[in-house]
C-alpha positions as CSV (number, residue, x, y, z in Angstrom):
1,P,16.1,9.3,1.9
2,G,14.6,11.5,-0.7
3,K,11.1,12.8,-1.4
4,S,7.9,11.2,-0.2
5,L,5.8,9.2,-2.6
6,H,3.0,11.9,-2.1
7,R,5.4,14.7,-3.1
8,S,7.0,12.8,-5.9
9,T,3.6,12.1,-7.7
10,H,2.3,15.6,-7.3
11,G,-1.2,14.3,-7.1
12,H,-1.0,12.7,-10.5
13,A,-1.5,9.1,-11.5
14,I,1.6,7.1,-12.2
15,D,2.3,4.3,-14.7
16,F,0.8,1.1,-13.5
17,K,4.1,-0.9,-13.8
18,Q,5.8,1.6,-11.6
19,A,2.9,1.7,-9.1
20,Q,3.0,-2.1,-9.0
21,S,6.7,-2.2,-8.4
22,I,6.5,0.4,-5.6
23,T,3.5,-1.4,-4.0
24,E,5.2,-4.8,-4.1
25,E,8.3,-3.4,-2.4
26,I,6.1,-1.7,0.2
27,C,4.4,-5.1,0.7
28,D,7.7,-6.8,1.3
29,G,8.7,-4.3,4.0
30,L,5.3,-4.3,5.5
31,A,5.2,-8.1,5.6
32,Y,8.5,-8.0,7.4
33,A,7.2,-5.6,10.0
34,H,4.0,-7.5,10.5
35,G,6.2,-10.7,10.9
36,H,7.9,-8.9,13.8
37,G,4.6,-7.9,15.5
38,V,4.7,-4.3,14.2
39,V,1.5,-2.9,12.6
40,H,2.1,0.4,10.7
41,G,-1.2,2.2,11.4
42,N,-0.3,5.3,9.3
43,L,0.3,3.9,5.8
44,M,-0.1,6.6,3.1
45,P,2.1,8.0,0.3
46,L,3.3,10.9,2.6
47,N,5.0,8.2,4.8
48,I,6.7,6.4,1.9
49,L,10.1,7.9,1.0
50,L,11.6,7.2,-2.4
51,T,15.3,6.7,-2.8
52,Q,17.2,8.1,-5.8
53,S,16.5,4.9,-7.7
54,A,12.7,5.1,-6.7
55,S,13.0,2.3,-4.1
56,P,10.4,2.9,-1.4
57,K,11.3,3.1,2.2
58,I,8.4,2.9,4.7
59,G,8.4,5.5,7.4
60,N,6.6,6.7,10.5
61,F,5.4,3.5,12.0
62,A,2.7,4.8,14.3
63,M,2.0,1.5,16.0
64,G,5.8,1.2,16.6
65,R,5.3,4.2,18.9
66,G,2.4,2.8,20.9
67,I,-0.4,4.5,19.0
68,H,-3.5,2.4,18.8
69,T,-6.5,4.5,17.5
70,L,-7.2,7.0,14.8
71,S,-7.4,9.8,17.3
72,D,-3.7,9.2,18.0
73,V,-2.7,9.4,14.3
74,D,-3.1,12.2,11.8
75,I,-4.1,10.1,8.7
76,P,-6.4,11.1,5.9
77,S,-9.7,9.2,6.1
78,H,-9.5,7.7,2.7
79,F,-6.4,5.7,3.8
80,S,-8.1,4.6,7.0
81,A,-10.1,1.3,7.3
82,P,-13.8,1.8,8.4
83,E,-13.2,0.0,11.7
84,V,-10.3,2.4,12.4
85,L,-12.6,5.4,11.7
86,A,-15.0,3.8,14.1
87,G,-12.3,3.9,16.9
88,E,-11.1,0.3,16.7
89,P,-7.3,-0.4,17.0
90,H,-5.1,-0.6,14.0
91,T,-4.4,-4.2,12.8
92,I,-2.7,-6.0,9.9
93,A,-6.2,-5.9,8.2
94,S,-6.3,-2.1,8.5
95,D,-2.8,-1.9,7.0
96,V,-4.0,-4.0,4.0
97,Y,-6.9,-1.6,3.6
98,S,-4.4,1.3,3.5
99,L,-2.3,-0.6,0.9
100,G,-5.3,-1.0,-1.4
101,A,-6.4,2.7,-1.0
102,M,-2.8,3.9,-1.7
103,L,-2.5,1.7,-4.8
104,Y,-5.8,3.0,-6.1
105,E,-4.7,6.7,-5.6
106,L,-1.3,6.0,-7.3
107,I,-2.9,4.7,-10.4
108,T,-6.0,6.9,-10.6
109,A,-5.0,10.1,-8.8
110,T,-8.2,10.0,-6.9
111,P,-8.8,8.9,-3.4
112,W,-10.4,5.5,-2.8
113,R,-14.0,5.3,-1.7
114,V,-16.7,2.7,-1.8
115,G,-18.3,2.8,-5.3
116,A,-15.1,4.5,-6.7
117,P,-14.7,4.2,-10.6
118,R,-13.0,1.0,-11.5
119,A,-9.2,1.4,-11.9
120,S,-9.4,-1.1,-14.8
121,E,-11.4,1.6,-16.8
122,L,-8.0,3.2,-17.3
123,E,-5.8,2.2,-20.1
124,G,-3.1,-0.3,-19.2
125,I,-4.7,-1.5,-15.9
126,P,-5.8,-5.1,-15.9
127,Q,-9.5,-5.6,-14.9
128,A,-8.5,-8.0,-12.1
129,V,-6.4,-5.3,-10.5
130,H,-9.6,-3.5,-9.4
131,A,-10.9,-6.7,-7.8
132,V,-7.6,-6.9,-5.8
133,I,-8.1,-3.3,-4.6
134,E,-11.8,-3.9,-3.8
135,K,-10.8,-6.9,-1.7
136,A,-8.1,-5.0,0.2
137,C,-10.6,-2.2,0.8
138,A,-13.6,-4.4,1.8
139,S,-15.6,-2.9,4.6
140,D,-15.3,-6.2,6.7
141,P,-11.7,-6.8,7.8
142,A,-12.3,-10.6,7.5
143,Q,-12.9,-10.2,3.8
144,R,-9.6,-8.5,3.1
145,H,-6.3,-10.2,2.0
146,G,-4.7,-11.9,4.9
147,G,-1.7,-9.7,4.9
148,A,0.8,-7.7,2.8
149,T,2.2,-10.9,1.2
150,E,-1.2,-12.1,0.1
151,F,-2.0,-8.7,-1.3
152,S,1.2,-8.5,-3.2
153,E,0.7,-12.0,-4.6
154,A,-2.9,-11.2,-5.7
155,L,-1.6,-8.0,-7.3
156,R,1.1,-9.8,-9.2
157,K,-1.4,-12.5,-10.4
158,A,-3.9,-9.9,-11.4
159,S,-1.3,-7.9,-13.4
160,T,-0.4,-11.1,-15.3
161,N,-4.0,-11.8,-16.1
162,K,-3.6,-9.6,-19.2
163,L,-1.6,-12.4,-20.8
164,E,-4.5,-14.9,-20.4
165,Q,-6.7,-12.2,-21.9
166,G,-4.5,-11.8,-25.0
167,H,-2.7,-8.6,-23.9
168,V,0.9,-7.9,-23.0
169,A,1.6,-9.0,-19.5
170,V,3.2,-6.7,-16.8
171,A,6.4,-8.4,-15.8
172,P,6.7,-8.9,-12.0
173,A,8.9,-6.2,-10.6
174,A,12.3,-7.1,-9.3
175,R,12.3,-6.2,-5.6
176,S,15.2,-5.5,-3.3
177,N,15.7,-7.1,0.0
178,A,16.8,-3.8,1.5
179,M,13.5,-3.2,3.2
180,Q,13.8,-6.4,5.1
181,M,17.2,-5.7,6.5
182,A,16.4,-3.9,9.7
183,M,14.1,-1.6,11.6
184,S,15.4,1.3,13.5
185,T,14.1,4.4,15.2
186,S,14.8,7.9,14.1
187,G,13.8,11.3,15.4
188,S,10.5,11.2,13.4
189,G,9.4,7.7,14.3
190,L,10.1,4.1,13.4
191,W,11.5,3.6,9.8
192,L,12.1,0.5,7.9
193,K,15.4,0.5,6.2
């Protein structure tokens, strides 16, 4: 694999269509992992590698290595769900939180925090997208999207809301099935191929 998403963005916001496409592919891979009983627990741009064609590959599955609490994982706090920061175990809901925080950072170039400026204030970001991020990053895990698939579907629907508002719609990104092929271990942790 190539560079990490973190290194590829150089701390700058990326185009919403590209962020949406990358996020939806990450959601596909994460849904596959969740469906097989694997919680990531360390989801952030540094653990997403991009291929030459900018297709994301999820890496460093902390939960796949028996890691259960924040003290076991070196993850920046703005990607960690409040319950994880309080010492609770990682769950699908905490992975959803990390997805929302990561998408916010990709499109704004600033870390997610409660009360963060609305992503929709930026040109080209549908207003409904911020609501999707806020739900993913809700303080109460029960208020978040039910999983990566639900998050992805909400993001896709929110991005096409521009059509209903009289704007140009963002076409749903074509996503590869490559991330759903297999999970394997490598020297640096569990990676989804």
